[in-house]
TORROMAR-409387 format. One line per 4 residues: number of its first residue (from 1); their letters; for each residue y, z, x of C-alpha. Coordinates in steps of 0.2 Angstrom, whole numbers, plus 2048, in hexadecimal, padded with zeros to 3 digits. Each point is the difference from the previous one (the first is absolute). Layout:
REM residues N
NUM	A	Y/Z/X; ...
***
This chain:
REM residues 681
1	MAFP	80A/7B2/7DF; 7F7/7F0/802; 7FA/7FF/814; 809/7F2/807
5	DPKT	7F6/7F2/80A; 80B/7FD/810; 804/7ED/7FA; 80E/7F9/80C
9	SPAG	80D/7F4/7F6; 804/7F0/809; 811/808/806; 7F6/80C/809
13	GIAF	802/80F/7F2; 7F4/80B/7FE; 7FE/805/7ED; 801/813/7FA
17	GNRA	804/805/7F0; 802/7F6/7F0; 80C/7F3/809; 805/808/80F
21	EILP	7FE/7F6/811; 803/808/812; 806/7F7/80F; 7F5/806/80F
25	GSPL	80C/7F5/80C; 810/804/7F9; 803/814/804; 80F/807/7FB
29	PDLN	803/810/80E; 810/802/7FA; 7F9/807/7EE; 7F0/809/805
33	SVGG	7FE/810/7F7; 7F9/811/804; 7F0/7FD/7F9; 7FF/7ED/806
37	AAYG	804/7F0/807; 80A/7F3/7F6; 7FF/7ED/7FE; 805/7F3/7F9
41	AHIK	7F7/7FC/7F0; 803/7F4/7EF; 7FA/801/7ED; 7F7/7F3/7FA
45	GDAA	809/7F2/7F7; 810/809/802; 804/7F4/811; 812/808/800
49	SDVM	7FC/812/801; 806/80C/80E; 7F1/80B/803; 7FB/80C/80D
53	AILC	7F0/808/801; 7FA/810/809; 7EF/801/807; 7F9/812/800
57	NAGV	7FC/809/80F; 7ED/806/801; 800/814/7FE; 80E/7FF/7F7
61	MPRV	7FE/801/7ED; 80C/7F7/7F4; 805/806/7F0; 7F3/7F6/7F7
65	DAVT	800/809/7EF; 814/7FF/7FD; 7FE/7EC/802; 803/7FD/7ED
69	SMRS	80F/80D/800; 809/7F8/80D; 7FE/7EF/7F8; 808/806/7F1
73	VNHP	811/804/80A; 80D/7F2/7FF; 80E/803/808; 80D/7F8/80D
77	SILR	800/80E/80A; 7EE/802/803; 7F3/7F3/807; 7F8/7F7/7F4
81	LLDS	7EB/802/804; 7FA/7EF/7FB; 7EF/803/803; 7F1/809/808
85	GVVH	7EE/7FF/805; 7F3/801/80D; 802/7F2/80E; 7F4/7FA/80E
89	WPQD	807/7FF/80E; 7F9/7F2/80B; 805/808/812; 7F4/80F/800
93	DTHY	7F7/7FB/7EF; 803/80F/7F9; 809/803/7EE; 810/809/7FE
97	YAFA	80B/803/7F0; 80F/7F7/800; 80E/7FF/7F3; 80D/7F2/7FD
101	FQRP	813/806/7FE; 810/7F7/7FE; 808/7FE/811; 811/80A/803
105	TAPR	810/7F6/7FF; 806/80A/80E; 7FA/806/810; 7FD/816/802
109	MVQH	80F/809/7FC; 7FB/807/812; 7F2/801/80C; 800/812/804
113	IDQP	804/810/7F7; 80D/804/80F; 80A/7F0/800; 811/801/7FC
117	MLSM	805/7FA/7EE; 811/7F6/7FD; 80D/80A/7F9; 805/7FD/7EE
121	SEDA	80C/804/7F3; 7F9/80D/7F3; 803/7F3/7F2; 7F7/7F4/80A
125	INHY	7F0/80B/803; 7FF/804/7ED; 801/7EE/7F9; 7F6/7F6/80D
129	FVFP	7F4/80B/807; 7FD/812/7F4; 803/7F9/7ED; 7F3/7F2/803
133	LIGA	7F4/80C/808; 802/80C/7F1; 7FC/7F1/7F5; 7EF/7FD/80C
137	LVEL	7FC/814/7FE; 804/7FC/7EC; 7F5/7F3/800; 7F3/809/80A
141	ARTG	7FF/80F/7F3; 7FF/7F5/7F1; 7F1/7F9/809; 7F6/810/805
145	MVHN	800/7F9/812; 803/80C/810; 807/7F7/80F; 7FF/80F/80B
149	AIRP	808/7F2/80F; 812/801/7FD; 809/800/812; 80D/7F5/809
153	TNIF	7F2/7F8/808; 7F8/7FA/7F2; 810/7F9/7F4; 806/7F0/804
157	WRMG	812/7FB/801; 80C/7FA/809; 80E/80F/800; 811/7FA/7FA
161	SATA	7F7/7F2/7F6; 802/7FD/7ED; 7EF/7FE/800; 7F4/80C/7F9
165	PQLG	7F7/80C/809; 7EC/7FF/7FF; 7F3/80E/801; 7F2/7F9/80A
169	ECMS	7ED/800/7FE; 7F7/812/7FB; 7EF/7FA/7FD; 7F8/7FB/814
173	ASAG	7FD/813/803; 7FC/80F/7F5; 810/80B/7F9; 80A/808/80F
177	FGQP	7F7/7FC/80C; 80E/7F8/80A; 80E/80A/7F8; 808/806/80F
181	ALFE	803/816/7FC; 812/7FD/800; 7FE/7F7/7EF; 7F4/80C/7F7
185	PIER	804/811/7F6; 7FB/80D/80B; 7F1/803/7F7; 7F7/7EE/804
189	AMSQ	808/7FF/813; 7F6/80F/803; 7F0/7F8/7FB; 7F8/7F4/80A
193	PRGR	805/7EE/7FF; 7EE/7FC/7F9; 800/80D/7F4; 80F/801/7F7
197	GVGS	7FA/7F5/7F2; 80B/7F8/7F2; 80F/80A/7FE; 80E/7FE/7EF
201	HLDD	80D/7F6/7FB; 80A/811/809; 7F9/7FD/812; 806/7EC/7FD
205	CYAL	813/809/7FB; 7FE/80A/80D; 7FB/7F4/80E; 810/7F5/7FA
209	GVTI	80C/810/800; 7FB/7FF/813; 802/7ED/802; 811/800/7F8
213	AMLV	806/80E/80B; 7FE/7F7/80F; 807/7F3/7FA; 80E/808/7F9
217	LGQN	801/809/814; 7FC/7F1/807; 7F2/807/80B; 7F0/80C/7FE
221	PLQG	809/810/803; 7EE/808/806; 7FE/7F2/80D; 7F5/805/80D
225	LDDE	7F6/810/7F9; 7F0/7FD/7FD; 7F7/803/7F0; 7FD/812/801
229	AIVN	812/805/805; 805/7F7/7F2; 7F5/809/7F6; 805/80F/808
233	MKID	813/7FD/7FC; 7FE/7FB/7ED; 7F7/811/7FD; 80B/809/80A
237	KGTF	811/7FA/7FA; 7FA/7F5/7F0; 802/7EB/7FF; 811/7FF/7FA
241	NALI	807/80B/80E; 7F4/7F9/80F; 806/7EE/7FB; 812/802/7FA
245	GNRR	806/811/805; 813/802/804; 7FF/7EA/801; 811/7FC/7F5
249	ISAS	7FA/7F5/7F0; 806/7FB/7F1; 7FE/80D/7F3; 7F7/7F4/7F5
253	HVEL	7F4/7FC/80F; 7FE/813/800; 7F9/803/7EF; 7F5/7F2/802
257	FRGL	7F8/805/80F; 7FF/814/7FA; 7F6/7F9/7F0; 7F4/7F3/80A
261	LSDD	7FD/80D/810; 7FE/80E/7F6; 7EF/809/80A; 7FC/806/7F0
265	ARQR	7F5/7F2/7F6; 806/809/7EF; 813/7FD/803; 7FE/7EE/808
269	WSPT	808/7F3/7F7; 7F5/7F2/7F8; 802/7EF/7FE; 808/803/7EE
273	DLEQ	80B/80E/808; 806/7F2/80E; 803/7F3/7F3; 80B/80B/7F6
277	WTHG	808/803/80F; 805/7EE/801; 807/802/7EF; 80D/80F/805
281	RRLT	7F7/80E/7FC; 803/80F/80A; 7EF/80A/802; 800/80F/80C
285	PKNS	7EF/805/808; 7FB/811/7FB; 7FE/810/80F; 7EC/802/803
289	DVGR	7F8/80D/80C; 7F8/7F4/809; 805/803/812; 804/813/7FB
293	RAAR	802/80A/80F; 7FA/812/801; 80A/812/805; 7F5/803/810
297	HIDF	7F7/7F3/809; 7ED/802/804; 7F6/7FE/810; 7F2/7F6/802
301	EGKE	7FA/7FA/810; 810/806/80B; 80B/7F5/7F3; 80C/808/7F2
305	YWQV	7FD/7F6/7EF; 80F/801/7F3; 7F8/7F5/7F3; 7F0/7FE/7F8
309	RPLA	7FC/7ED/804; 802/801/812; 7F3/80F/802; 7F5/7F9/7F4
313	AAMA	7FE/7F1/80C; 800/80E/810; 7F2/807/7F8; 7F5/7F1/7FC
317	ANVA	803/7FD/812; 7FA/810/804; 7F2/806/7F5; 7F8/80F/809
321	AAAQ	810/808/802; 808/7FB/7F0; 7EF/807/7F6; 802/812/80A
325	MVES	813/7FE/7FB; 7FB/7FF/7EC; 7F2/80D/803; 80A/80D/806
329	GGLD	80E/7FF/7F2; 80F/7FB/80B; 802/7F0/7F7; 800/808/7EE
333	KWIR	80E/80F/806; 80C/7F2/807; 7FE/7F4/7F1; 802/811/7F3
337	RALG	80D/807/80C; 80A/7F3/80B; 7FF/7F1/7F5; 7FF/808/7EE
341	DDDR	7F5/7F5/7F9; 7F4/80A/7F3; 7F7/7F0/7FA; 7FC/7FA/80F
345	AAAL	7F7/811/807; 7F6/7FF/7EF; 7FB/7EF/804; 7FB/804/812
349	EEVK	7F5/80F/7FA; 7F9/7F8/7F2; 7FB/7F2/80C; 7F9/80D/80D
353	TDLK	7F7/808/7F1; 7F7/7F1/7F9; 7FA/7FB/810; 7F8/80F/802
357	EEGG	7F5/800/7F1; 7FC/7F1/803; 7F5/805/810; 80C/80A/80A
361	KITN	7FA/7FD/814; 7FC/7ED/7FB; 7FF/7F1/809; 810/7FE/808
365	YEDQ	807/80F/7FA; 810/801/809; 803/7ED/7FE; 7FD/7FF/7ED
369	LVTR	80C/812/7FF; 80D/7F9/80B; 7FF/7F0/7F7; 803/808/7F1
373	CCIA	80E/80C/803; 808/7F0/808; 800/7F9/7ED; 805/80F/7F9
377	LDPQ	80E/803/80C; 807/7ED/800; 7F8/7F9/7EE; 80A/7EE/801
381	GPIR	7F8/7FF/814; 7F1/7F8/805; 7F0/805/800; 7FE/808/810
385	YRGL	7EC/803/807; 7F6/7FF/811; 80E/7F3/808; 804/7F7/7F1
389	SLMP	811/801/7F6; 800/7F4/7F1; 805/7FF/7EE; 7F2/7FF/7F4
393	AGIA	804/7ED/7FB; 7FD/7FB/813; 7EF/808/7FF; 7F8/7F0/7F9
397	DMLV	808/7F5/811; 7FB/80F/80B; 7EF/7FD/7FC; 800/7EF/803
401	DASL	806/800/810; 7F3/80E/805; 7F3/7F6/7F9; 805/7F3/80E
405	TGNH	804/80B/80F; 7F5/80D/7FC; 80F/80D/803; 801/80F/7F3
409	LQAL	7F5/7FC/7F4; 7F6/810/7FD; 812/807/800; 805/7F6/7F0
413	SEII	7EF/802/7F9; 805/812/800; 80F/7FF/7F9; 7F8/7F9/7F0
417	SNKL	7F2/80B/7FE; 80B/80F/805; 809/7FA/7F1; 811/802/808
421	VTLW	80A/7F3/7F7; 7FC/80B/7F0; 807/80D/809; 810/7F4/806
425	VEMQ	802/7FC/7ED; 7FF/811/7F8; 810/805/80D; 80A/7F4/7FB
429	KDAK	80E/806/7F4; 809/7EF/7F4; 7F3/7F3/803; 7F1/80B/800
433	VELV	7FD/7F6/7EE; 801/7EF/806; 7F4/803/80E; 7F2/808/7F6
437	PLAQ	7F7/7EE/7FF; 801/800/814; 7F7/811/802; 7F5/7FE/7F3
441	QYER	7FB/7EE/809; 7FC/80C/812; 7F4/80B/7F6; 7F6/7F2/7FA
445	MSGI	800/7FA/812; 7FD/813/807; 7EF/7FE/7F5; 7FB/7EE/808
449	IEKS	804/804/811; 7F4/80F/800; 7F1/7F4/7FA; 7F8/7F8/80F
453	SLGN	7F5/7F2/7F7; 802/7ED/804; 80F/7FC/7F7; 80A/810/7FF
457	GVER	809/80E/80F; 80F/7FA/807; 7FE/7EC/801; 7FF/800/7EC
461	VIYE	80F/80C/7FF; 807/7F3/80B; 800/7F2/7F4; 803/808/7F1
465	LNDG	812/805/808; 802/7F0/807; 800/7F3/7F1; 804/7F0/80D
469	LPCL	7F6/805/80E; 7F3/7F4/806; 7EE/807/806; 800/808/812
473	SPFL	7EF/7FD/802; 800/7FD/813; 7F8/7F0/800; 80B/7F9/7F1
477	RAQY	812/804/806; 801/7EE/807; 7FE/7FA/7EE; 80D/80B/7F6
481	VMTA	7F4/804/7F3; 80B/802/7F0; 7F4/801/7F1; 7EE/7FF/7FC
485	KNLL	801/7EE/7FE; 804/7FE/810; 7F2/80C/809; 7F2/7F3/7FE
489	PALE	809/7F1/809; 808/80C/80F; 7ED/807/803; 7FA/7EC/7FE
493	RVAT	80C/7FF/80E; 7FA/80D/809; 7EE/7FC/7FE; 802/7F0/80A
497	SGNR	80B/805/80C; 7F2/806/80D; 809/812/801; 7F8/807/7F1
501	PHEP	7FA/814/7FD; 7F0/804/7FC; 803/801/7ED; 80E/7FA/7F5
505	MDRH	807/810/7FA; 809/810/806; 808/80F/7F9; 811/7F5/7FE
509	IAAF	7F9/7F2/7F6; 7F6/80C/7F4; 810/809/7FC; 80B/7EF/801
513	LAVR	7F3/7FA/7F3; 7FE/812/7F6; 816/7FF/7FE; 801/7EC/7FE
517	DRRS	7F0/7FE/7F6; 7F9/80E/7F4; 7F2/7F7/7F9; 7F9/801/814
521	DGAF	804/812/7FF; 7EE/804/7FA; 7F6/7FA/810; 806/80B/80B
525	SALS	7F5/80E/7FE; 7EF/7F6/805; 80B/7F9/80E; 802/811/808
529	SQDG	7EC/802/7FE; 7FA/804/80F; 7F0/7F3/7F9; 803/7EF/808
533	TKRA	7F8/7F8/7F2; 80B/808/7F2; 80E/7FD/80C; 7FC/7EE/802
537	SALL	7FE/7FD/7EF; 80F/809/7FB; 809/7F4/80D; 7FA/7F1/7F8
541	TLYS	802/804/7F0; 813/805/802; 804/7F0/80A; 7F6/7F4/7F4
545	GLQN	80A/808/7F3; 80F/7FC/808; 7FB/7EE/802; 7FC/800/7ED
549	RYGP	812/803/7FD; 80A/7FA/80C; 7F4/7F3/80B; 801/7F6/80B
553	DALP	7F0/7F8/7FA; 7F8/7FE/810; 801/80D/80E; 7F4/7FE/80F
557	GIGQ	806/807/80C; 7FF/811/7F6; 7EF/7FB/7FA; 7F8/801/812
561	WLSP	80A/810/804; 7F7/809/7F1; 7EF/7F6/804; 7FA/80C/80F
565	LLEP	805/810/7F3; 7F7/7F7/7F1; 7F0/803/80B; 7FB/80F/7FB
569	LVHR	801/7FB/7EC; 7F4/7F2/804; 7F6/80B/808; 7FF/80D/7F4
573	FLGK	7F6/7F2/7F5; 7EC/805/802; 7F8/7EF/801; 7FF/7F8/80F
577	ALRD	801/7EB/7F8; 80F/807/7F7; 808/808/80E; 7FD/7F1/80B
581	KLQN	808/7F4/7F1; 810/80C/7FF; 801/800/811; 803/7ED/800
585	LLRE	80A/800/7F0; 80C/80D/807; 804/7F5/811; 802/7F1/7F3
589	TATR	80C/808/7F4; 809/80B/80C; 805/7EE/80B; 806/7FC/7EE
593	GDLT	80B/80E/7FF; 7FD/803/7ED; 800/812/7FF; 7FA/802/7ED
597	ALSR	7F0/7F7/805; 7FC/80B/80D; 803/80E/7F6; 7F4/7F8/7F2
601	LVDD	7F2/7FB/810; 800/810/807; 805/80E/7F2; 7F9/7F8/7F1
605	PNRI	7F9/80F/7F6; 7F1/7F2/7F7; 7FB/7FC/810; 802/812/807
609	EQDQ	7F3/806/7F1; 7F4/7F2/801; 7FD/801/811; 7FC/814/7FB
613	QQFR	7F4/7FB/7F4; 7F7/7F3/80D; 800/80F/80C; 7FA/80C/7F3
617	AARM	7F0/7F4/7F9; 7FD/7FC/813; 800/813/805; 7F3/805/7F0
621	LYLN	7F5/7EE/807; 801/807/811; 7FD/815/7FB; 7F0/7F9/7F7
625	IMKE	7F8/7F4/80D; 803/80F/80B; 7F6/80B/7F5; 7F2/7F6/7FF
629	IAHL	7FF/7FF/813; 801/810/803; 7F1/802/7F3; 7F7/7F2/80B
633	ENKL	804/807/80F; 7F9/814/7FA; 7EE/7F8/7F8; 800/7F7/813
637	AHRD	804/811/809; 7F0/808/7F4; 7F4/7F2/801; 7F0/80C/800
641	AVIR	807/80A/7F2; 804/7F0/7F8; 7EB/7F9/803; 7F9/80E/7F7
645	NTGK	80C/802/7F3; 7FE/7EF/7FC; 7ED/7FE/806; 7F9/80D/7F4
649	PMAA	806/7FA/7F0; 7FB/7EF/807; 7EF/804/805; 7FD/80B/7EE
653	SLSS	805/7F1/7F7; 7F5/7F3/80C; 7F2/80E/7FC; 802/800/7ED
657	YLAI	803/7EC/800; 7EF/800/80A; 7F6/80B/7F4; 805/7F8/7F1
661	VFVM	7FB/7F0/807; 7EE/809/806; 7FC/807/7ED; 808/7ED/7FC
665	LAIL	7F2/7F9/806; 7F4/80C/7FE; 803/7FF/7ED; 7FE/7EF/801
669	RAIW	7EF/7FF/807; 7FA/80B/7F5; 807/7F8/7F2; 7F7/7F1/809
673	QGIS	7EF/805/803; 800/806/7EC; 802/7F0/7FC; 7F6/7F9/80C
677	GSLM	7F3/80A/7FA; 802/7FD/7EE; 7FF/7EE/805; 7EE/802/807
681	G	7F9/80C/7F4
***
């Protein structure tokens, strides 16, 4: 997805996505969503389009990875997603994600869930409300899109009118984030809102069932209760009895509610079942053992428990007492004798044995023991570990929140490294085969999270699990960088902001690139080095490669940001003249922002080798000169011996020379005298 330039049209709209423009001066507070504020918008080239935009809040991750699926949804009872993308918001000079939707044709069904509803006949409810929304669920199932935000406050419909209701948007926040516990199945309701993750189409059917029940009853049957009380009532009585109870409703709706509000997902009606129901087919839900009560209670921390689900929740809230109860054998006896569930008792024994085989009293042993026992007791429930309660599908969203807030990051890492997701999958029954890919994914994540090198660890796991997540580096959060192509332009803006850190790299940038740009992965071992020269060289190589692949051609801010870090690369050259020359060229090239030229300048193998050769030659010359100097200094230190040793052969040579001269003179004189005598005789 291309990173948009903050272009403002003459009409005052700010462009985002492919054709959408948001109108900052036209807020629509009545259409605000859980994930962001609503504004007027329009689609370029379509002046008649009736559009609204949702500007997503900072810190709430939108469902960007579901954009393709949602764009393919086309049904009159679902707000149509028209466009999406990153938008530069001029008011605070920050980038946000935004969605452009078809504007609803009616107001919200209700403003809050405790608001009374208009009394309507069974036929009117079915014809004007139930049947259109069943069609919407069938369409969502066709595209593979799970809504996870079906509730009366997110449905646009004028009660009593012939206009079809419309499901509101579900994209501006993570799945289930804004959904009250009333509309979530028990296992998801027991999870933290950010830890629910994307559910299934059966969860949408459940939420629709609760919504229809409120319309049929004309009110919220559990109004005034908080989420914890609602969950406890559902566990104790079952959702159908908690909501419908002995209230008088038609037999047709009783059948519908028993199908939609089944607490056993295996027995709950699917969109296909609903479609068959609209065509007159009668479906009778089967009985299940969800909510099964024991023959006698078990005491735990002063309270009586008759069911495993509330007991598991209580155990997770009091780990020390729960661990003592497990290890004493009291829990096992209750399950076998009072509950009569040998399978569950066997699962409990299995997790206890496996944990001890892994190391006995390991770190956080009691937390792990209780978590594993809770999974064995309540397999469909959430993973409960060290104050967290989350579905495996919600770990990805929780990691993002933990990274932004600093809360629970270590506990989440331990959930992954201790392979609790794998255990959760193994404890499932009918859906185990479908969940195998989830277990395999988290097995791979457990290997990554144990690596401490740059480009690995929990940071990498965050990006591996969240396809549409922007880079969470603290100095890039205002830029909303979604792809490797966006990274360098964003860093350039940071570089020129006057508030840049020491270097343009941290663990989040490294992990982001390792996942979003696989060609960058090889650079991170060198980036993890304690050697400043190797680290600077690897950083320059990494960013010059990105510039070559994605541009832009000039990055003067980044060039000058990197320049001080590259000084050690210049100083490794041994020739002073060359160093001085490179120092000047470094400043000049950095100002131009050509990272490839910078790399060639300070990291050219030929230049490095030539410098080494010249150094070796200069070194040999230096050594030879030093040897000669040492030789001469030695002679000067022993002058008398040198004179003697040098004088003797010189004197002998001189004497020999003089002797030869005198002999020659004597011979010549004798010859001359002989010749003279002969002439005179």
